[in-house]
Structures are given as structure tokens and as C-alpha cells.
C-alpha positions as CSV (number, residue, x, y, z in Angstrom):
1,M,79.6,87.9,109.1
2,Y,78.0,87.9,105.6
3,T,74.4,86.9,104.8
4,E,74.0,87.3,101.1
5,I,77.6,86.6,99.9
6,A,80.2,84.1,100.8
7,Y,83.9,85.0,101.2
8,E,86.9,82.7,101.1
9,V,90.6,83.2,100.9
10,S,92.8,80.4,99.6
11,E,96.3,80.4,98.2
12,R,96.4,84.2,97.9
13,V,93.1,84.4,96.1
14,A,90.0,85.8,97.6
15,T,86.7,84.5,96.2
16,I,83.5,86.6,96.6
17,T,80.4,84.5,95.8
18,L,77.0,86.2,95.4
19,N,74.9,83.8,97.5
20,R,71.2,83.9,96.8
21,P,71.1,80.9,94.5
22,S,67.3,80.4,94.8
23,K,66.9,83.9,93.3
24,L,69.7,83.5,90.7
25,N,71.7,85.8,93.0
26,A,69.4,88.8,92.3
27,W,70.9,91.9,93.8
28,T,69.7,93.6,97.0
29,P,71.1,96.5,98.9
30,V,72.4,94.0,101.5
31,M,74.3,92.1,98.8
32,G,75.7,95.3,97.4
33,R,77.0,96.5,100.8
34,E,78.5,93.1,101.6
35,M,80.1,92.7,98.3
36,R,81.7,96.2,98.6
37,Q,82.9,95.4,102.2
38,A,84.4,92.1,101.1
39,A,86.1,93.6,98.1
40,F,87.8,96.3,100.1
41,A,88.7,93.8,102.9
42,A,90.4,91.6,100.3
43,D,92.2,94.7,98.9
44,A,93.6,95.5,102.3
45,D,94.6,91.9,103.2
46,P,98.3,91.3,102.6
47,E,97.5,87.6,102.2
48,V,95.4,88.3,99.1
49,R,96.8,89.2,95.7
50,V,93.9,88.5,93.4
51,I,90.1,88.7,93.8
52,I,87.4,86.6,92.0
53,L,83.8,87.5,91.8
54,T,81.3,84.7,91.0
55,G,77.8,83.4,91.8
56,A,76.4,80.5,93.7
57,G,74.3,77.9,92.0
58,K,73.2,78.2,88.4
59,G,73.3,82.0,88.1
60,F,75.9,84.8,88.3
61,C,73.5,87.6,89.1
62,A,70.0,88.1,87.5
63,G,70.0,91.8,88.2
64,A,68.2,93.8,90.9
65,D,65.5,91.8,92.7
66,L,62.3,92.7,90.9
67,A,60.5,93.2,94.2
68,L,62.9,96.1,94.8
69,L,62.0,97.6,91.4
70,S,58.3,97.4,92.2
71,D,58.9,99.3,95.4
72,V,60.5,102.2,93.4
73,I,57.1,102.9,91.8
74,D,55.6,103.8,95.1
75,K,58.5,105.6,96.7
76,K,61.7,107.3,95.7
77,P,64.9,105.1,96.0
78,E,67.4,106.0,98.6
79,P,70.3,108.1,97.3
80,Y,73.7,106.4,97.1
81,P,76.1,107.5,99.8
82,D,79.3,109.5,99.1
83,Y,82.2,107.1,99.5
84,E,85.7,108.1,100.6
85,Q,87.8,108.7,97.5
86,R,91.2,107.0,96.9
87,P,93.8,109.4,95.6
88,G,95.1,109.0,92.0
89,I,91.9,107.2,90.8
90,P,89.3,108.9,88.6
91,A,86.1,109.6,90.7
92,G,83.9,107.7,88.2
93,F,85.7,104.5,89.2
94,Q,84.8,105.0,92.9
95,R,81.0,105.2,92.7
96,A,78.4,102.7,94.0
97,H,78.8,100.0,91.4
98,S,82.0,101.0,89.6
99,Y,84.6,100.7,92.3
100,F,86.5,97.6,91.2
101,P,89.0,99.7,89.2
102,S,89.9,101.6,92.3
103,L,91.2,98.4,94.0
104,T,94.9,97.8,93.8
105,K,94.5,94.0,93.1
106,P,93.1,92.4,89.9
107,V,89.4,91.6,90.0
108,I,88.3,88.6,87.9
109,A,84.6,88.0,87.1
110,A,83.8,84.3,86.8
111,V,80.4,84.5,85.1
112,N,78.9,81.1,85.7
113,G,75.3,81.6,84.6
114,A,72.8,84.4,83.9
115,A,74.2,87.9,84.1
116,A,71.5,90.5,83.5
117,G,70.9,94.2,84.3
118,L,73.1,95.1,87.3
119,G,74.5,91.6,87.1
120,F,75.7,92.5,83.6
121,I,77.3,95.7,84.8
122,Y,79.4,94.4,87.6
123,P,81.6,92.2,85.3
124,L,82.2,95.3,83.1
125,Y,84.1,97.0,85.9
126,C,86.2,93.9,86.7
127,D,89.6,93.7,85.1
128,L,89.0,90.4,83.4
129,R,85.9,88.4,82.5
130,Y,85.6,84.6,82.0
131,A,82.4,82.8,81.2
132,S,81.2,79.3,81.6
133,Q,79.7,77.6,78.6
134,T,76.1,78.1,79.9
135,A,76.6,81.8,80.9
136,R,74.1,84.2,79.4
137,F,74.2,88.0,79.2
138,S,71.6,90.7,78.8
139,T,71.5,94.4,79.6
140,A,67.8,94.0,80.3
141,F,67.1,97.7,80.9
142,S,65.1,98.6,77.7
143,R,62.7,95.7,78.4
144,R,62.0,97.1,81.8
145,G,61.4,100.7,80.7
146,L,64.8,101.7,82.1
147,I,67.9,103.4,80.7
148,A,71.6,102.8,80.5
149,E,72.4,102.6,84.2
150,Y,75.5,103.1,86.3
151,G,77.9,104.3,83.5
152,I,77.3,101.3,81.2
153,A,76.9,103.8,78.3
154,W,80.5,104.8,78.9
155,I,82.2,101.5,79.8
156,L,80.5,99.0,77.4
157,P,81.5,100.7,74.1
158,R,85.1,100.8,75.3
159,L,85.0,97.0,75.8
160,I,83.1,95.8,72.8
161,G,82.8,98.8,70.4
162,A,80.0,101.3,69.8
163,A,78.0,99.1,67.4
164,N,77.9,96.0,69.6
165,A,77.1,98.1,72.6
166,M,74.2,99.9,70.9
167,D,72.8,96.5,69.8
168,L,72.9,95.1,73.4
169,M,71.5,98.3,74.9
170,L,68.6,98.8,72.5
171,S,67.5,95.2,72.1
172,A,68.4,93.9,75.6
173,R,68.5,90.6,73.8
174,L,70.0,87.5,75.5
175,I,73.4,86.4,74.2
176,D,75.3,83.3,74.9
177,A,78.9,82.9,76.0
178,D,80.2,82.2,72.6
179,E,78.7,85.4,71.2
180,A,80.1,87.3,74.2
181,L,83.5,86.0,73.4
182,R,83.2,87.0,69.7
183,M,82.3,90.5,70.8
184,G,85.2,90.7,73.2
185,L,82.9,91.0,76.2
186,V,84.7,88.0,77.9
187,N,88.3,86.9,77.8
188,A,87.6,83.2,77.4
189,V,84.8,80.6,77.7
190,Y,85.4,77.4,79.7
191,P,83.2,74.3,80.1
192,D,80.8,74.3,83.1
193,E,82.6,71.3,84.7
194,G,85.6,72.7,86.5
195,F,84.8,76.3,85.4
196,L,85.7,78.0,88.7
197,E,88.8,75.8,89.1
198,R,90.0,77.0,85.7
199,V,89.6,80.6,86.7
200,Q,91.2,80.0,90.1
201,T,94.2,78.4,88.4
202,Y,94.7,81.6,86.3
203,A,94.3,83.7,89.5
204,R,96.8,81.7,91.4
205,D,99.3,82.1,88.6
206,L,98.9,85.9,88.9
207,A,99.1,85.7,92.7
208,N,102.3,83.6,92.8
209,N,104.3,84.6,89.7
210,V,103.5,88.3,89.1
211,S,104.7,91.3,91.0
212,P,101.8,92.7,93.2
213,R,103.4,96.1,92.9
214,S,103.4,95.9,89.1
215,M,99.8,94.7,89.0
216,A,98.6,97.7,91.1
217,V,100.5,100.2,89.0
218,L,99.4,98.6,85.7
219,K,95.7,98.9,86.8
220,R,96.2,102.5,87.7
221,Q,97.9,103.2,84.4
222,M,95.2,101.4,82.4
223,Y,92.2,103.1,84.1
224,N,93.8,106.6,84.3
225,G,94.7,106.1,80.6
226,M,91.0,106.1,79.7
227,Y,90.9,109.8,80.7
228,Q,94.4,110.8,79.5
229,T,96.0,112.0,76.3
230,L,99.0,110.1,74.9
231,D,101.3,112.7,76.3
232,Q,99.8,112.3,79.8
233,S,100.1,108.6,79.5
234,L,103.7,108.8,78.5
235,E,104.5,111.1,81.3
236,M,102.9,108.8,83.8
237,S,104.7,105.8,82.4
238,E,108.1,107.5,82.6
239,A,107.5,108.5,86.3
240,E,106.3,105.0,87.2
241,M,109.3,103.5,85.4
242,R,111.7,105.4,87.6
243,L,109.9,104.3,90.7
244,A,109.8,100.7,89.4
245,F,113.6,100.6,89.0
246,E,113.9,101.5,92.7
247,S,111.5,98.8,93.9
248,E,112.3,95.5,95.6
249,D,110.0,93.7,93.1
250,F,112.2,94.9,90.2
251,R,115.3,93.5,91.9
252,E,113.5,90.2,92.6
253,G,112.2,90.1,89.1
254,L,115.7,90.1,87.7
255,A,117.1,87.8,90.5
256,H,114.5,85.0,90.0
257,F,115.0,85.1,86.3
258,F,118.7,84.7,86.4
259,E,118.7,82.2,89.2
260,K,116.0,80.2,87.5
261,R,113.8,79.8,90.5
262,P,110.2,80.8,91.4
263,P,109.8,84.5,92.3
264,E,109.3,85.8,95.9
265,F,107.7,89.1,95.2
266,T,106.9,91.3,98.3
267,G,104.8,94.0,96.5
268,R,107.4,96.6,97.6
């Protein structure tokens, strides 16, 4: 079914693995299409509650395959298609490479090696980012004569602040996992050995102990909030609170707490 990614579902967690290890998982249009297809399939699968994005071998994603960039010199790149829009989600979060916020389920980037260029951008649009000790990050663009691509000039300062973002964009210098953690680019750094298992353990905790309905609404609130005033955010939270009180997951959230048992959330 897939040629440049691998896709697996286990214990309510879908893992999408970029799968060109001999090329450090350098991005191609085929990989991009397959990753998007897998992500939306996971979002539609009732057996999946959390999605992990990672890379095969020693790299996460070294950016676009340089052979593709060479081709651009001789011919114009193909325009990106217009994708069907999901209601209630800002249009900017539904473009070619910025669609993870439009998914209803949490998306976790497990950055296990080099993440450069487009491979740097994808984790920015994930909901959480974890790095292995040997992960390395670079925007790469300025060292290729390129610019701030795919909305990175908007999303990166919101994650790590304007000064850090300007540093990484202008210099395109390589930073290690510890510096990424200090900047707030990643949530945590774990040893290489057992790295993916650590991330999967966290993902399974979300999948089994947190309301899927709550996670979907929280994502929508957080990402819509980037475009809202405080008044708009408050109005949205009040409306969502009324709906939450009427949900099955709210009743189960109280029941499992008082009955001292594991939750059995349905997402309804």
C-alpha cells in the first residue's frame, strides 16, 4: 500500500514512519502524499486515538531530496493541489505541509535523527515534539539560497520566540537536541536506546486515559486561539463547556474517578 512510509497501528496508537533510510528519509512528493494519506486514515480510524510521526534508521527527515531541488532550476515546480477544507479549522492549518493541526487526534513528532529543511518544518505542525539524544535540527533554507518556507516564519516564533527563530532562520546552523530543548523547540529529550518506546508509552497513556473528545476539542481551541482575541477564546470555551457537560465522556470522567477504576471513554 505504501512505498516510502510505513504505517502501523498498535494499542490505539498509529505510527507513521518515513521510510527512505538510505537517504535519511529525504522528502519526495510520493512520501508527502503517502504521509498525508496515512495521517487522515489514522484520524478516521475509530481504533486510533494518537498518531506518532518518526523516521526509519538514523534520520528523521533530511529535507527535500536534493535531486528534486536541482530539477526546479530547469522547470517550474508543480503547484500544490487545493485540499478539501475541514470546517472550524483555520485555512492555514489545512495546506500542503501544515495539516496536522486540522486532525482531531494528537500528533506527536518522535525526532530520532537529522531534521532539516522540510524535515524541520513537519514537527513544528505536530502537537508535541520529542527528540532522541542524537537528533539534530537545521532550517537549512538560507544555506540553499531559499527563504522561510511553508509558514515557518509564522509558526516557529510562536514556538521558540522571535529571537531564537530569527537566529535559526538566518544562520541555518545545526543545533543538537539539548539546545532544541532549551529553546522550547521540543518537549523532552530521551536517550537513543528505547527512544521510540518512550514516546509510544506517552502516546498510549493519552490513548487509554484521556477523553478523545476532550483532546479533539482542546486541539481546536488551541489552534483557533492563535487567531482569536481573548474575548473570542472565552466565548468559544464557554460554548464548548456547555457541550462537554452533555457528553458521555464527561459522565465517564466523573464515574471512573469516583469508582476508582480505569476510564472507558468513547469519544462521544
